[in-house]
N, C-alpha and C positions, 0 to 999 in steps of 0.2 A: 358280578352277582347280579343280580339279575332284579331291577328295582320296580316294585310296586306303589304309585303313586299316595304315600301316607295321607294324605289328605281324602283318601276313595276308600282307604281304608278303617281309618277313625270314621268319617259319616255312615261308612255301614254298619262299626262299631255300634255309635250313640240310636241310629236309628234301630236298632237291633232292642240295645237297651230301652232306649224310651218308650217301647210300644210294650216293654214287659209289666208296667205297672202306671197302670192308670190312677191309681190310687195314692199317689205321692203325696207325702206328709211331709209339714215343720217340725223337728224335733230340737227343742230350748234345753242347754245345756248348761252350767255353772260350779262345777268341780270334774277331777278326775274319774270318777263316779261315774258320773252320769256321761259322762264324756265314751267312756269307753263302754259302758252299755248302749248307750245310744249308733257305738256305731257299727255292736255286733248286732243291734236289730234291724237297721235300716235295710231297704230293701231300694233296689231300681231307681231312679228317679227323686228319692227323698235329701232334704237338704237339713240340715245338725246348723242350729245356730249356735249362739256363745252369748253368755248375757253378763259371762264375767271376767277376767284376766283366769286364766286354767294353769295349775304347776303339777307335773307328772311326777313321781314319784322315784316310779321304778317301769323296768320294760316290761313286765307286769303289765301292765295300763295304759303300754304305749298303743295307740291304733296301728292294726295292718285290715289293709282292705283288698281283696281279692272277690274276681270271681261278679263283681256286683257295680255300677257306678250313682253316685253319690258326691254333694254338693257340699263341705264345707264352710258358710261362711261366719269370721272371725265377726264383722260387727265391728273390728278396730281395735279386739282386742288380741292378748300377751296368747300364745303359748310357751311355758317354761319347760326345758327337759329335767332332766337330774345327771345327777356328778358319782359314778362312784370309781375312784379312782386303784380299789381293790379287787372290781368284778372281770368273768371275761369280756372281751368286746367283739361278742357275737353280731352277726351284720342284723340282726333286730332293734338293736339299739338306736333309734330312732325314733323319730314327734312323729311322720306323718310315712306311712309304708305302704305302699301300691304293689301288689304282686301278680299273677296273670291273673287275667281278664279281669286287671281293677283298674278302672276310674273312676279319680279323682277330681274334680274341682274347687281348687283351695282359690278363695278370695278375700281379702278385706281383714287379714292374721296378720301378726308378727312372731316367728318361732323363735328361739334364743334359747342358748346352754344344752343342748343336746348332749346325749353321751358320743355320739358318735356324729351322724350329720342331721339338719333338718329333716327334709325332704329324700326319703327312698324310695328308688322308683327302681325296677325290676325284671328280670325274664317277660316282658312284653307289657308291664302295666306302663298306666298311662298318667302325667298328673299335670291341669292346667293351673298357672297361675297369676293371680289376676289381682294386682292391688298387696301385693305378698313381701313381708322381709326376712329375712332370715341371717342373721348374726350372732358371734362368741361360738358356734357347735363346734366339739371336741376337733373332729375329723376334716370335718369341712358343710360346708351352704348345703348341695344340694351330689347325690350320687345317682348317675345317671347309667345302672347297670343294667345294658341293654334291656333296654326301653325308652320312655319317648316323652318326652315335658313340651306343651306351649307355655311362651312364655308370651304373657299378655302386659304386662306390668310388675317387673322384678326387681327389688332393690337388697343388695347383700352388702354386709357390713365386712370385716375381719372374720374366718372361718377357717378354719383348719390348722395342725400343730403335727409334726412329724409323732406318732402312733409310740414308739420304739424312744423316743426325744432324742435323734440322734441327726443333728444338721441345724438344727433351732426351729424357729416356729418359721412357719409357711403358708401363706392363704392358698386356701382351695376352696374356690365357691362354686363354680358349676363341676365336680368332678367325671371325667365318658371313661368308660371301663366295660368291659365283658370279663364276669366274672370264669375264671375255670369249672366254681363250682356248677353253672348251669349246664340243663344238658338239651336247650333248644341251637343246632349248629346256624338256624336264619334269622336268631336276634342278636339287633347289633342296634349297638343304640341310636339315638334320634333328637331332632331341638328340630319344633318350629316356633318360626321368632313371628308375633302375632303383635306387635306394640313395640315397648322401650325398655330396657335392660338398662340398671345405673349401679356402679361398685364406684365405696370408700376406699378402695385398691388399684392398682393399675395391671398390678403381675396375678396371673392365671385367675381370672375371673372364668377361661376355663381350659379344664389341666384334664391331659390327657395322662392314663394311670402305665406307670410302665412295670411294674412289679410282677415278682414270680406268680401273684396272685390271677392276672390279669392276662385277657385270650382274645382282646380286639382284634375282631380281622376287618369289621369295615365300622362308618360312623357315616352320616344323612343328617344334614343340614337342606331348610326349606326354608319360604320368606312366605307369607303372606301376600294379597295382591296391595293390601293398603297400609302392611307395615312400617313403623318409622324407622325404627332401629333394622338392623339385616346382620344374620351371622353369613359368612363368605369363606369360601373356599380360596386360599392365599400359600400356592405351595402346599406344603405338609403343616401348613398353621392355620386356625382360623380365627378374622377379623370381625370383630363388631363396629359395624358400623354408621353413624346417626344419620340423621335426613339429608345430612348434606356430602355425604359417601366420608367420610372424617373418619380416621380410625380411631373408635373409642377405645380399644382394649385388645389385645394380639394371644394370644394364646402360646405354650410350647410346643412342640415338635412332634407332631400325632410321630409313631413310629413307621419305620420300616416297610414297606410290602401293604401295611393301611390299609385298602380301597375308600377315597373319601369325594362321595359326592355331593353337589350341589353346584351352586349356582357360586362364582367365580370372580371372585376381584379386581376388579381394574382401577387403580390411580386418577385421580383428580388431574388434568392436563390441566395449567396456568396459562390461557390465551394471553394475548396482547395485541393493541389495534399495532398496522404494520408502518411506519414513517416511507412518504413516501418520498424516492431519494430525489437529489436537488441536479438537475444539468448542468455542465458547462455553458453554456449556450447560456443559460437561465442566469445564471452568476456574470461574466462576462455584457449580458442586455442591462444589469440593475448597475455592474458600476460605469460604463458609460453614460445611460442615463442619472447619475446622480451631479448634481453640480458640486465642483469644487470649493469651495470657501476661501480657501487662498487665493490663489488667481481671481475672484470678483473682488476681493476688495482692493488687490492691487492693481488690477483696473479702474477701479475708480480713484486710487489715489493718483495713478498717473495723468487720469483725465482732470483733476483739479488743480496739479501742480503745474499742469498745459493753459489751462485755464488764469491760473493766475499771471505765468510767467508774459500770456500776451497781451491780457491787462496792465502790468507794468513796461515793458514794451510799447505801447501806445500811452501811457501818462508821459514818461522821457523822451517821447516824439515833442509831445505836443509844447511840454516848458523848450526847449531849444529851437524852435521855431512862434514863442508868441516874446 
């Protein structure tokens, strides 16, 4: 698969979108109705700003963005999804969806309680995530469905469970997939790491889909020059490392035969200072130069006794001759 730099492609796309709307505006929203209307009426370059927490009551009011570039600034509010346990689970039941030619800059917001995913990017869509938290979504945090996400500052809680109730609950942070329903054979999922990612869960922070609906033929990871964390290729798994190249999270295995492009992971190697060996000559010299305390004490005792003996002999001699 011939690779064209994602950075170059996205730059061109941003430039093309950016020059289309010189009258970009800011749109304030405070409930699901004004939120949906703002998404539908927004033009490329517009920013939608939350002024309150929002609860979306049904899939009809869940925003889907295609063919334009917008920013959604949550101002640290929360968008809560819905749960319809009896309803069908079609792919459009996520809180934020970016489709073909859709570019969404999502920031300063918490997404929770989605019927399926907090964010769904598909068929070439693009979503950047800056100070975004996603938790308690039924299928997973993010579905990366032959699209691109840029991670600037992402915080994941627990998301996901087996949709059929088999196998218990399974965490699913970022699900990497290419649906068999997509028509673009060149579309592949990709992640651009441009900051940090943290998760309360260790398993499946990145999860490679392998079900019957998946037709992934390739996966691309790129890291910006100044990113803190990195997404790296480690055989047929992806690892996320911190600033010290220590592994924070590791994915499951990418299915065999899938092209995996990106920077390779190289483990840290611990280096210790070498210890200089002591030669036999040095040992001999040290021993020969060392004073033997026992020998020294014996010599002193011998000399002392000799002096005492001479003194005693001299005294006896004088008494015999007096």
